[in-house]
N, C-alpha and C positions, 0 to 999 in steps of 0.2 A: 479921612475916609477909612472906614474900618476894613481890616484885612479879611479877604474872602477865603473861607476854608472849603476846599473841594470835598464833595461828597464821596464816600467810599462805595456807594451803591453801584456806580457805573462799572468799576473794575470788577466788583464781585459778580454782577450780572454777566459781564463779558467772560469771566473765568468759568462760570457755571454753564454758559452756552458752549464754550469750547470743550468742556468735559463731556457734555451730552453729545456734541458732534463726534468726539472720539469714540464714545461707546456706541454710537449709532454705526460708525464705520466698522467697529469690531463685530458687532451683531450681523451687519450686512455681509462682512467677510465670512463669518461662520456659516451664514445661511447659504452663501455662494459655494462654500466648501462642501457642505452636506449635499447641495443640489448636484454638484459635479460628481461627487462620489456616488450618489444614487444613479446618476445618468450613465456614467461610464461603467459602473458596476453591473448594471443591467445589460449594457452592450456586451461586456465581457462574458456575463452569464449566458446570454443568448448564443454568442459565438462558441462558447465552451460546449454547450449541450447540442450544438448543431454539428459537431465533428462526426464525420463518417469514417475517418481513417486514423491511424496512428495509435500510440500507446494509451493516450488518454481515453479514447473512444472504447477501448477494451475494459477500462475500469467502470465506465457507465454501463456497458452491457452486462458486466458481472453483477453490478449492483441493481440495475433496473430492468435488464432485459432477459437473461437466460431463465428458462424453466426446466433445464436438464435434470433428470432424475439423479445423475451422478455428477459430482463436482470434484475437480482437482484444485487444491489450494496450496500455495507456497510461493517461493521466490522465483527468480529466473530459472533455477534448476527444475522447478516444477513445470514451468512453461516450455522448457526445451526437452524435458525427459519423458513426459507422458503423452503418448500418441492417442489422442482422444478417439479418432476413428477406429483404431484397433481395439480400444477398451469397449467401445459401443458394439463392435462386431462380436467380440468374445463374450461379453457379459449380457448381450441382448437388451441393453438399455442405453438411452442417449447420455453421453458425457460432455461436459464443457470444462476447459482448462482455464482457470482464472488466475494462474500464476502471474506474479508481477515482479520485474526486476528490482533487486535491492531491498525488497520489503521483508518484514519480520513478522512474528506471531501477532503483533499489534494490528497490522493490516489484515491479516488473515481472519482474525476475529471480527474486525469491523465488517469485512465482506459477508461473513456468516450472519451477523446481526441484521444487515440490510437485506440479505436474501430471505431470512426468515420472516421479514415484514410482508413478503409477497407470497411465498410458498414454502413447503418443506421438501427438500431433496430426500431421496431414499439412502443414498450412499455418498459419503465424503472421503476423499483421500487427502490427508494433510501431510505434505512433504516439508520436512524441517531441515535446517543445516545442522551439522554436527555440533556447532558452537551456538546454536540458536538462542539458548537461555543466558548467554553472557551479556554484560552491560556494554552497550555501544551507543555512542551519541547519535550516530546516523539513523539508528532505528527510530528515534524521536523526530529527527529532522525530516525524514522522508514521509512522515505522516502528513506533510503539507499537501500531498497529492489527494488527500481525502476532504481537504477543507471545503471544496465546492459543493460537497454533498451533505455537509453538517446541518445546513439550514433546513433541509427537507426530511432528515432521517434522525429521529430522536435516539436511535441506537447508537449514534456516533458521538454522543455527548462526551464519552470518555476520551475521545481523541483529543479534544481541546484541553482537557484537564492534564493529559499526559505531556502536552507540548509546553505547559507552563502556566503560572498563576494569572498571567496577564492576557492569556490567549482569548478568554471570553470577552474581553474589552476590545481587543483587536478585531474580533469577528463582528463587531458592530458596523465596521466598514464594509460596504458592498464590493469594494475593489480588493480588499486584502486577501480573500481566498484565492485570487487569481494572479496576484502580482508576481509569482515566480514561475508562471506557466505560460507567459505571453508567447514565447517562441513555439512551444508545443501546441498551443491553441491555433496559432497561424498555420503551422505544419498540418494539424489535423483537419483543417478546413480546405487545404489545398489538394487537388488531385495528384499533384506531384508526389505525394507520400503514399499514394494508393498501392504502388508496387515496391515499396521499400522493404516489406517483408511478407513472406507467405504465411498465411494462417489457415489452420484447419480446426475449426471449433475450439479456438483458443491455443491450440498446439502451435508453437513456433519452431520449425525445424532449423537446425544449423548444418550447413553443408561444408565439408572440408575435414581435413585431418590434422591433428596436432602434430607438429614436427619439431617442436622445441625440446630443449633438455628439461628434465624434471628438476624442480627446486630441491636443493639439498635439505635433508631432514633438519628440522629446528627443534630445540627443546620446547616443550609445552609452556606457553606463557601462563603466568599466574593471573587468572582473570575471575572476577566476581560474578556470581549468579545475580542477575537483575530480578529483584523481588516483584517488580511490576510484571515483567515477562512470566515469571512463575505463576502469578496470579491469573494473568490472562490465559495461560496455557490450561490451567485448571478450569477456568470459565468456559473455554472452548469445549473441553470434554463434557462438562456438565450440560452445556446448551444442547449438544448433540444427543446426549442421553435423555434429556427432558423432552426432546421432540422425537425420540425413537429413530434417530438417524443412525445408520451403520457407519461407524467411524473406523477408518484404518490410518495409522500413523507410520510414515516411512521416512528413511534417510536414503536418498538415492545415491548412485555410485559417484566416487571420486576416482581420478586416475592414480593419485598417490596414496599409498598405504597410510591410514590415519590411526593413530593410537586412540583408544577410547578415552575420551576426556570426561570431566565432571558433568558438563552439559548433557552429553549423550547419555551417560548413566542416569541422570535425573529424568530425562525424557522417557527413558525405557522404564524406570521404576514406577513412574506416575502412570504411564500407560498400563503396565502390568497390574497395578494396584486397582485401577478402574476397569480391568478386564477388557482393555482395548487392544486389538491386534497391532503389534509393532513389528515392522520389517526393516532391518538395518542392512542396506545393500552398500554401505560406505566402503566396505573392504571385500566386496564380493569378487571371487576368483575369475568370473567372467570378464571383469572390467579393470581390476587393479593393474596398472603398468601395461594395459593393452591401448596404446595411444591411437590405434586405428579406429577406436570407438569414440574418440573424444575430439571436440572442437577446440577446446582448451583444457586446462588441468581440472577445471571445476564443472565443465558442461559437456554432455554427450553430444556427439553429432547425430544426424538423422539415423544412420545405421545403428549406432549405439542405442539410441532411443527406442527403436523398433525392437531390439533385442530385449531391452529392459522391460518394456511394456508387456511383452510376451510373458516374461517371467513374473512380474508383479500381478498381471491379469489372473494368473493361476491362483495366487494367493487371495486375491479379492474374491474370486469365484467361491 
């Protein structure tokens, strides 16, 4: 009897079927992954833009809500230093304070671009830090707070480019813009956060008096000017000029006497070159070493903010 040679067809067909099965599982997994991202991304987006309280709702109002003729822009020092109701009363026009904790000129410019999509304010007061133009990693990291708005606002394209070369690909995910904001979103949708802070047209008063010791003077650190910040600062000024917005640039008070650094000098020089009024209150005699006007060394308390607003309002008039 002749030897029977088994046909290789059966193992080959089985191997092919197994490969197809594996690929089908991979494709099914990817489809499920995209569907889950889309589902939970839309749930998070709805929850985000449903917030009525908290810090994130203030961003939404600044970008999509306010129509105030006068806007205050800046970091937490802006939100705690400019009493909007007083500015409104003195200048006879409504003001809104869009200052945001920890943010830089990148954020302020982003708010400006979004506001200009809706209307043109008459006056903007841009309050900057004395070291505003220096390179700081956190200035880029904190732009994550603007990611939920990038999909609907073309003016925010520069935000993703600043955060890195892969950011545009990460933004394909519907969940990604919200993944660092989950606790804040939950808080903003809870009535428990309603009374966490008092707000008056964006102004956030601080109550209490600084009782600590002043930090000992330190030699100025050698820090580099950030070319991106410098470019955005120029763009902020040009944007206001092209829309005939009266722009004022300020550095609001500090408790400790600060030497004029290279950042402050550049802020001043560029403002003066563009004929923009610049008011540096960082070493103003009304505030330096007057701890009764401060909540901490970098932020005025409510009493100090009222005094500062009265002074700056005269300059704005």
